[in-house]
PDB file as gemmi writes it, atoms N, CA and C in Angstrom:
CRYST1    1.000    1.000    1.000  90.00  90.00  90.00 P 1                      
ATOM      1  N   MET A   1       0.839  -1.183   0.000  1.00  0.00           N  
ATOM      2  CA  MET A   1       0.000   0.000   0.000  1.00  0.00           C  
ATOM      3  C   MET A   1       0.881   1.244   0.000  1.00  0.00           C  
ATOM      4  N   LEU A   2       0.513   2.203  -0.814  1.00  0.00           N  
ATOM      5  CA  LEU A   2       1.246   3.459  -0.881  1.00  0.00           C  
ATOM      6  C   LEU A   2       0.738   4.410   0.186  1.00  0.00           C  
ATOM      7  N   GLU A   3       1.657   5.076   0.846  1.00  0.00           N  
ATOM      8  CA  GLU A   3       1.275   6.056   1.847  1.00  0.00           C  
ATOM      9  C   GLU A   3       2.083   7.318   1.633  1.00  0.00           C  
ATOM     10  N   GLY A   4       1.510   8.424   1.983  1.00  0.00           N  
ATOM     11  CA  GLY A   4       2.201   9.693   1.877  1.00  0.00           C  
ATOM     12  C   GLY A   4       1.205  10.821   1.962  1.00  0.00           C  
ATOM     13  N   LYS A   5       1.736  12.007   2.051  1.00  0.00           N  
ATOM     14  CA  LYS A   5       0.890  13.192   2.097  1.00  0.00           C  
ATOM     15  C   LYS A   5       1.313  14.116   0.968  1.00  0.00           C  
ATOM     16  N   TYR A   6       0.340  14.658   0.294  1.00  0.00           N  
ATOM     17  CA  TYR A   6       0.585  15.602  -0.784  1.00  0.00           C  
ATOM     18  C   TYR A   6      -0.265  16.837  -0.551  1.00  0.00           C  
ATOM     19  N   GLN A   7       0.326  17.992  -0.746  1.00  0.00           N  
ATOM     20  CA  GLN A   7      -0.449  19.220  -0.662  1.00  0.00           C  
ATOM     21  C   GLN A   7      -1.262  19.353  -1.941  1.00  0.00           C  
ATOM     22  N   VAL A   8      -2.512  19.733  -1.768  1.00  0.00           N  
ATOM     23  CA  VAL A   8      -3.439  19.856  -2.890  1.00  0.00           C  
ATOM     24  C   VAL A   8      -4.036  21.252  -2.866  1.00  0.00           C  
ATOM     25  N   LEU A   9      -3.986  21.916  -3.997  1.00  0.00           N  
ATOM     26  CA  LEU A   9      -4.661  23.203  -4.156  1.00  0.00           C  
ATOM     27  C   LEU A   9      -6.064  22.911  -4.675  1.00  0.00           C  
ATOM     28  N   LEU A  10      -7.057  23.501  -4.046  1.00  0.00           N  
ATOM     29  CA  LEU A  10      -8.451  23.257  -4.408  1.00  0.00           C  
ATOM     30  C   LEU A  10      -9.099  24.598  -4.700  1.00  0.00           C  
ATOM     31  N   GLU A  11      -9.740  24.706  -5.862  1.00  0.00           N  
ATOM     32  CA  GLU A  11     -10.406  25.971  -6.191  1.00  0.00           C  
ATOM     33  C   GLU A  11     -11.694  25.722  -6.953  1.00  0.00           C  
ATOM     34  N   TRP A  12     -12.611  26.637  -6.797  1.00  0.00           N  
ATOM     35  CA  TRP A  12     -13.895  26.587  -7.479  1.00  0.00           C  
ATOM     36  C   TRP A  12     -13.752  27.262  -8.837  1.00  0.00           C  
ATOM     37  N   ASP A  13     -14.199  26.583  -9.897  1.00  0.00           N  
ATOM     38  CA  ASP A  13     -14.192  27.154 -11.243  1.00  0.00           C  
ATOM     39  C   ASP A  13     -15.636  27.541 -11.582  1.00  0.00           C  
ATOM     40  N   PRO A  14     -15.968  28.837 -11.478  1.00  0.00           N  
ATOM     41  CA  PRO A  14     -17.357  29.249 -11.713  1.00  0.00           C  
ATOM     42  C   PRO A  14     -17.802  29.076 -13.165  1.00  0.00           C  
ATOM     43  N   ASP A  15     -16.868  29.135 -14.105  1.00  0.00           N  
ATOM     44  CA  ASP A  15     -17.234  28.974 -15.513  1.00  0.00           C  
ATOM     45  C   ASP A  15     -17.692  27.559 -15.824  1.00  0.00           C  
ATOM     46  N   GLU A  16     -17.021  26.569 -15.227  1.00  0.00           N  
ATOM     47  CA  GLU A  16     -17.354  25.161 -15.475  1.00  0.00           C  
ATOM     48  C   GLU A  16     -18.228  24.566 -14.370  1.00  0.00           C  
ATOM     49  N   ALA A  17     -18.412  25.327 -13.285  1.00  0.00           N  
ATOM     50  CA  ALA A  17     -19.192  24.892 -12.127  1.00  0.00           C  
ATOM     51  C   ALA A  17     -18.671  23.575 -11.551  1.00  0.00           C  
ATOM     52  N   VAL A  18     -17.338  23.517 -11.348  1.00  0.00           N  
ATOM     53  CA  VAL A  18     -16.697  22.342 -10.761  1.00  0.00           C  
ATOM     54  C   VAL A  18     -15.595  22.786  -9.808  1.00  0.00           C  
ATOM     55  N   TRP A  19     -15.213  21.887  -8.898  1.00  0.00           N  
ATOM     56  CA  TRP A  19     -14.053  22.079  -8.035  1.00  0.00           C  
ATOM     57  C   TRP A  19     -12.859  21.479  -8.744  1.00  0.00           C  
ATOM     58  N   VAL A  20     -11.783  22.228  -8.837  1.00  0.00           N  
ATOM     59  CA  VAL A  20     -10.577  21.799  -9.530  1.00  0.00           C  
ATOM     60  C   VAL A  20      -9.451  21.661  -8.513  1.00  0.00           C  
ATOM     61  N   THR A  21      -8.652  20.601  -8.648  1.00  0.00           N  
ATOM     62  CA  THR A  21      -7.511  20.402  -7.758  1.00  0.00           C  
ATOM     63  C   THR A  21      -6.225  20.353  -8.566  1.00  0.00           C  
ATOM     64  N   TYR A  22      -5.139  20.735  -7.901  1.00  0.00           N  
ATOM     65  CA  TYR A  22      -3.794  20.679  -8.474  1.00  0.00           C  
ATOM     66  C   TYR A  22      -2.861  20.100  -7.408  1.00  0.00           C  
ATOM     67  N   VAL A  23      -1.931  19.243  -7.822  1.00  0.00           N  
ATOM     68  CA  VAL A  23      -0.949  18.665  -6.904  1.00  0.00           C  
ATOM     69  C   VAL A  23       0.420  19.158  -7.351  1.00  0.00           C  
ATOM     70  N   PRO A  24       0.947  20.216  -6.719  1.00  0.00           N  
ATOM     71  CA  PRO A  24       2.214  20.807  -7.152  1.00  0.00           C  
ATOM     72  C   PRO A  24       3.383  19.824  -7.189  1.00  0.00           C  
ATOM     73  N   ALA A  25       3.452  18.898  -6.242  1.00  0.00           N  
ATOM     74  CA  ALA A  25       4.582  17.968  -6.173  1.00  0.00           C  
ATOM     75  C   ALA A  25       4.610  16.986  -7.335  1.00  0.00           C  
ATOM     76  N   LEU A  26       3.484  16.806  -8.003  1.00  0.00           N  
ATOM     77  CA  LEU A  26       3.402  15.837  -9.099  1.00  0.00           C  
ATOM     78  C   LEU A  26       3.129  16.558 -10.414  1.00  0.00           C  
ATOM     79  N   ASP A  27       3.982  17.502 -10.723  1.00  0.00           N  
ATOM     80  CA  ASP A  27       3.888  18.268 -11.974  1.00  0.00           C  
ATOM     81  C   ASP A  27       2.515  18.915 -12.156  1.00  0.00           C  
ATOM     82  N   TYR A  28       1.951  19.394 -11.058  1.00  0.00           N  
ATOM     83  CA  TYR A  28       0.631  20.021 -11.057  1.00  0.00           C  
ATOM     84  C   TYR A  28      -0.445  19.115 -11.647  1.00  0.00           C  
ATOM     85  N   LEU A  29      -0.364  17.833 -11.282  1.00  0.00           N  
ATOM     86  CA  LEU A  29      -1.424  16.885 -11.612  1.00  0.00           C  
ATOM     87  C   LEU A  29      -2.751  17.541 -11.254  1.00  0.00           C  
ATOM     88  N   SER A  30      -3.739  17.440 -12.126  1.00  0.00           N  
ATOM     89  CA  SER A  30      -4.996  18.144 -11.911  1.00  0.00           C  
ATOM     90  C   SER A  30      -6.184  17.258 -12.238  1.00  0.00           C  
ATOM     91  N   THR A  31      -7.245  17.450 -11.479  1.00  0.00           N  
ATOM     92  CA  THR A  31      -8.509  16.787 -11.762  1.00  0.00           C  
ATOM     93  C   THR A  31      -9.627  17.673 -11.221  1.00  0.00           C  
ATOM     94  N   TYR A  32     -10.863  17.197 -11.297  1.00  0.00           N  
ATOM     95  CA  TYR A  32     -11.990  18.021 -10.878  1.00  0.00           C  
ATOM     96  C   TYR A  32     -13.152  17.150 -10.426  1.00  0.00           C  
ATOM     97  N   GLY A  33     -14.162  17.792  -9.853  1.00  0.00           N  
ATOM     98  CA  GLY A  33     -15.393  17.115  -9.474  1.00  0.00           C  
ATOM     99  C   GLY A  33     -16.485  18.129  -9.241  1.00  0.00           C  
ATOM    100  N   GLU A  34     -17.713  17.653  -9.261  1.00  0.00           N  
ATOM    101  CA  GLU A  34     -18.844  18.557  -9.068  1.00  0.00           C  
ATOM    102  C   GLU A  34     -18.966  19.018  -7.618  1.00  0.00           C  
ATOM    103  N   THR A  35     -18.421  18.234  -6.686  1.00  0.00           N  
ATOM    104  CA  THR A  35     -18.402  18.625  -5.282  1.00  0.00           C  
ATOM    105  C   THR A  35     -16.960  18.588  -4.797  1.00  0.00           C  
ATOM    106  N   ARG A  36     -16.710  19.230  -3.647  1.00  0.00           N  
ATOM    107  CA  ARG A  36     -15.359  19.177  -3.066  1.00  0.00           C  
ATOM    108  C   ARG A  36     -14.959  17.729  -2.808  1.00  0.00           C  
ATOM    109  N   GLU A  37     -15.880  16.971  -2.243  1.00  0.00           N  
ATOM    110  CA  GLU A  37     -15.597  15.574  -1.905  1.00  0.00           C  
ATOM    111  C   GLU A  37     -15.258  14.760  -3.140  1.00  0.00           C  
ATOM    112  N   GLU A  38     -16.027  14.953  -4.211  1.00  0.00           N  
ATOM    113  CA  GLU A  38     -15.767  14.224  -5.452  1.00  0.00           C  
ATOM    114  C   GLU A  38     -14.414  14.621  -6.037  1.00  0.00           C  
ATOM    115  N   SER A  39     -14.103  15.906  -6.020  1.00  0.00           N  
ATOM    116  CA  SER A  39     -12.823  16.344  -6.593  1.00  0.00           C  
ATOM    117  C   SER A  39     -11.654  15.789  -5.790  1.00  0.00           C  
ATOM    118  N   LEU A  40     -11.791  15.730  -4.454  1.00  0.00           N  
ATOM    119  CA  LEU A  40     -10.716  15.188  -3.628  1.00  0.00           C  
ATOM    120  C   LEU A  40     -10.597  13.676  -3.791  1.00  0.00           C  
ATOM    121  N   ALA A  41     -11.719  12.981  -3.935  1.00  0.00           N  
ATOM    122  CA  ALA A  41     -11.674  11.533  -4.198  1.00  0.00           C  
ATOM    123  C   ALA A  41     -10.991  11.271  -5.540  1.00  0.00           C  
ATOM    124  N   ASN A  42     -11.322  12.069  -6.550  1.00  0.00           N  
ATOM    125  CA  ASN A  42     -10.680  11.924  -7.861  1.00  0.00           C  
ATOM    126  C   ASN A  42      -9.187  12.222  -7.765  1.00  0.00           C  
ATOM    127  N   THR A  43      -8.835  13.172  -6.920  1.00  0.00           N  
ATOM    128  CA  THR A  43      -7.425  13.532  -6.742  1.00  0.00           C  
ATOM    129  C   THR A  43      -6.663  12.391  -6.075  1.00  0.00           C  
ATOM    130  N   ARG A  44      -7.253  11.769  -5.051  1.00  0.00           N  
ATOM    131  CA  ARG A  44      -6.611  10.610  -4.404  1.00  0.00           C  
ATOM    132  C   ARG A  44      -6.342   9.509  -5.434  1.00  0.00           C  
ATOM    133  N   GLU A  45      -7.342   9.230  -6.251  1.00  0.00           N  
ATOM    134  CA  GLU A  45      -7.203   8.200  -7.279  1.00  0.00           C  
ATOM    135  C   GLU A  45      -6.116   8.576  -8.287  1.00  0.00           C  
ATOM    136  N   ALA A  46      -6.078   9.834  -8.693  1.00  0.00           N  
ATOM    137  CA  ALA A  46      -5.072  10.288  -9.660  1.00  0.00           C  
ATOM    138  C   ALA A  46      -3.666  10.215  -9.068  1.00  0.00           C  
ATOM    139  N   ILE A  47      -3.524  10.580  -7.790  1.00  0.00           N  
ATOM    140  CA  ILE A  47      -2.209  10.505  -7.141  1.00  0.00           C  
ATOM    141  C   ILE A  47      -1.741   9.055  -7.087  1.00  0.00           C  
ATOM    142  N   LEU A  48      -2.624   8.151  -6.667  1.00  0.00           N  
ATOM    143  CA  LEU A  48      -2.257   6.735  -6.615  1.00  0.00           C  
ATOM    144  C   LEU A  48      -1.829   6.235  -7.993  1.00  0.00           C  
ATOM    145  N   GLY A  49      -2.568   6.596  -9.023  1.00  0.00           N  
ATOM    146  CA  GLY A  49      -2.211   6.187 -10.387  1.00  0.00           C  
ATOM    147  C   GLY A  49      -0.869   6.750 -10.815  1.00  0.00           C  
ATOM    148  N   TYR A  50      -0.622   8.005 -10.498  1.00  0.00           N  
ATOM    149  CA  TYR A  50       0.647   8.659 -10.849  1.00  0.00           C  
ATOM    150  C   TYR A  50       1.807   7.945 -10.165  1.00  0.00           C  
ATOM    151  N   VAL A  51       1.669   7.720  -8.851  1.00  0.00           N  
ATOM    152  CA  VAL A  51       2.748   7.105  -8.075  1.00  0.00           C  
ATOM    153  C   VAL A  51       2.991   5.668  -8.525  1.00  0.00           C  
ATOM    154  N   GLU A  52       1.933   4.908  -8.733  1.00  0.00           N  
ATOM    155  CA  GLU A  52       2.081   3.523  -9.189  1.00  0.00           C  
ATOM    156  C   GLU A  52       2.757   3.464 -10.549  1.00  0.00           C  
ATOM    157  N   ALA A  53       2.353   4.327 -11.471  1.00  0.00           N  
ATOM    158  CA  ALA A  53       2.966   4.346 -12.804  1.00  0.00           C  
ATOM    159  C   ALA A  53       4.433   4.741 -12.728  1.00  0.00           C  
ATOM    160  N   ALA A  54       4.744   5.724 -11.894  1.00  0.00           N  
ATOM    161  CA  ALA A  54       6.134   6.159 -11.738  1.00  0.00           C  
ATOM    162  C   ALA A  54       6.987   5.023 -11.177  1.00  0.00           C  
ATOM    163  N   GLU A  55       6.480   4.331 -10.164  1.00  0.00           N  
ATOM    164  CA  GLU A  55       7.224   3.214  -9.590  1.00  0.00           C  
ATOM    165  C   GLU A  55       7.399   2.088 -10.600  1.00  0.00           C  
ATOM    166  N   HIS A  56       6.364   1.795 -11.365  1.00  0.00           N  
ATOM    167  CA  HIS A  56       6.425   0.733 -12.382  1.00  0.00           C  
ATOM    168  C   HIS A  56       7.472   1.040 -13.443  1.00  0.00           C  
ATOM    169  N   GLU A  57       7.588   2.314 -13.807  1.00  0.00           N  
ATOM    170  CA  GLU A  57       8.526   2.741 -14.848  1.00  0.00           C  
ATOM    171  C   GLU A  57       9.906   3.083 -14.294  1.00  0.00           C  
ATOM    172  N   GLY A  58      10.067   3.001 -12.983  1.00  0.00           N  
ATOM    173  CA  GLY A  58      11.360   3.323 -12.379  1.00  0.00           C  
ATOM    174  C   GLY A  58      11.657   4.812 -12.358  1.00  0.00           C  
ATOM    175  N   ILE A  59      10.620   5.622 -12.399  1.00  0.00           N  
ATOM    176  CA  ILE A  59      10.781   7.074 -12.383  1.00  0.00           C  
ATOM    177  C   ILE A  59      10.715   7.544 -10.931  1.00  0.00           C  
ATOM    178  N   ALA A  60      11.650   8.378 -10.548  1.00  0.00           N  
ATOM    179  CA  ALA A  60      11.663   8.906  -9.182  1.00  0.00           C  
ATOM    180  C   ALA A  60      10.447   9.784  -8.944  1.00  0.00           C  
ATOM    181  N   ILE A  61       9.858   9.624  -7.798  1.00  0.00           N  
ATOM    182  CA  ILE A  61       8.719  10.456  -7.426  1.00  0.00           C  
ATOM    183  C   ILE A  61       9.274  11.721  -6.794  1.00  0.00           C  
ATOM    184  N   PRO A  62       8.877  12.888  -7.311  1.00  0.00           N  
ATOM    185  CA  PRO A  62       9.414  14.137  -6.776  1.00  0.00           C  
ATOM    186  C   PRO A  62       9.110  14.290  -5.292  1.00  0.00           C  
ATOM    187  N   SER A  63      10.003  14.966  -4.583  1.00  0.00           N  
ATOM    188  CA  SER A  63       9.738  15.248  -3.178  1.00  0.00           C  
ATOM    189  C   SER A  63       8.625  16.283  -3.102  1.00  0.00           C  
ATOM    190  N   THR A  64       7.931  16.273  -1.999  1.00  0.00           N  
ATOM    191  CA  THR A  64       6.804  17.169  -1.830  1.00  0.00           C  
ATOM    192  C   THR A  64       7.288  18.550  -1.407  1.00  0.00           C  
ATOM    193  N   PRO A  65       7.134  19.552  -2.280  1.00  0.00           N  
ATOM    194  CA  PRO A  65       7.554  20.900  -1.889  1.00  0.00           C  
ATOM    195  C   PRO A  65       6.562  21.497  -0.903  1.00  0.00           C  
ATOM    196  N   THR A  66       7.036  22.424  -0.101  1.00  0.00           N  
ATOM    197  CA  THR A  66       6.140  23.143   0.782  1.00  0.00           C  
ATOM    198  C   THR A  66       5.531  24.281  -0.022  1.00  0.00           C  
ATOM    199  N   VAL A  67       4.226  24.282  -0.091  1.00  0.00           N  
ATOM    200  CA  VAL A  67       3.512  25.296  -0.851  1.00  0.00           C  
ATOM    201  C   VAL A  67       2.739  26.159   0.130  1.00  0.00           C  
ATOM    202  N   GLU A  68       2.837  27.453  -0.064  1.00  0.00           N  
ATOM    203  CA  GLU A  68       2.099  28.377   0.788  1.00  0.00           C  
ATOM    204  C   GLU A  68       1.221  29.239  -0.107  1.00  0.00           C  
ATOM    205  N   LEU A  69      -0.037  29.297   0.227  1.00  0.00           N  
ATOM    206  CA  LEU A  69      -0.968  30.130  -0.516  1.00  0.00           C  
ATOM    207  C   LEU A  69      -1.185  31.388   0.300  1.00  0.00           C  
ATOM    208  N   ILE A  70      -0.853  32.516  -0.285  1.00  0.00           N  
ATOM    209  CA  ILE A  70      -1.006  33.789   0.411  1.00  0.00           C  
ATOM    210  C   ILE A  70      -1.905  34.710  -0.399  1.00  0.00           C  
ATOM    211  N   GLN A  71      -2.447  35.684   0.276  1.00  0.00           N  
ATOM    212  CA  GLN A  71      -3.243  36.703  -0.387  1.00  0.00           C  
ATOM    213  C   GLN A  71      -2.394  37.962  -0.447  1.00  0.00           C  
ATOM    214  N   LEU A  72      -2.200  38.488  -1.616  1.00  0.00           N  
ATOM    215  CA  LEU A  72      -1.351  39.661  -1.815  1.00  0.00           C  
ATOM    216  C   LEU A  72      -2.244  40.841  -2.189  1.00  0.00           C  
ATOM    217  N   ASP A  73      -2.236  41.877  -1.369  1.00  0.00           N  
ATOM    218  CA  ASP A  73      -3.025  43.073  -1.640  1.00  0.00           C  
ATOM    219  C   ASP A  73      -2.294  43.943  -2.644  1.00  0.00           C  
ATOM    220  N   ILE A  74      -3.010  44.408  -3.643  1.00  0.00           N  
ATOM    221  CA  ILE A  74      -2.439  45.270  -4.672  1.00  0.00           C  
ATOM    222  C   ILE A  74      -3.218  46.592  -4.670  1.00  0.00           C  
ATOM    223  N   ALA A  75      -2.518  47.668  -4.489  1.00  0.00           N  
ATOM    224  CA  ALA A  75      -3.156  48.982  -4.527  1.00  0.00           C  
ATOM    225  C   ALA A  75      -2.900  49.592  -5.915  1.00  0.00           C  
ATOM    226  N   VAL A  76      -3.957  50.082  -6.512  1.00  0.00           N  
ATOM    227  CA  VAL A  76      -3.845  50.676  -7.845  1.00  0.00           C  
ATOM    228  C   VAL A  76      -4.022  52.163  -7.733  1.00  0.00           C  
TER     229      VAL A  76                                                      
END                                                                             
């Protein structure tokens, strides 16, 4: 069984009306779902597939970078 923790960016896409996720440590692997729960379940499945394929092919799995999401105020 594969174990690990990956930081996931989760955002609402109002144009497509879906939740979109990105996994920075895995080349910004991305998926989506109609609900937060569905998008995160799809992300878990995508991460497992990515890691399994990388291990099968002998490709090193990138280390998990620390990602910080900040809000930057811009005055115009």
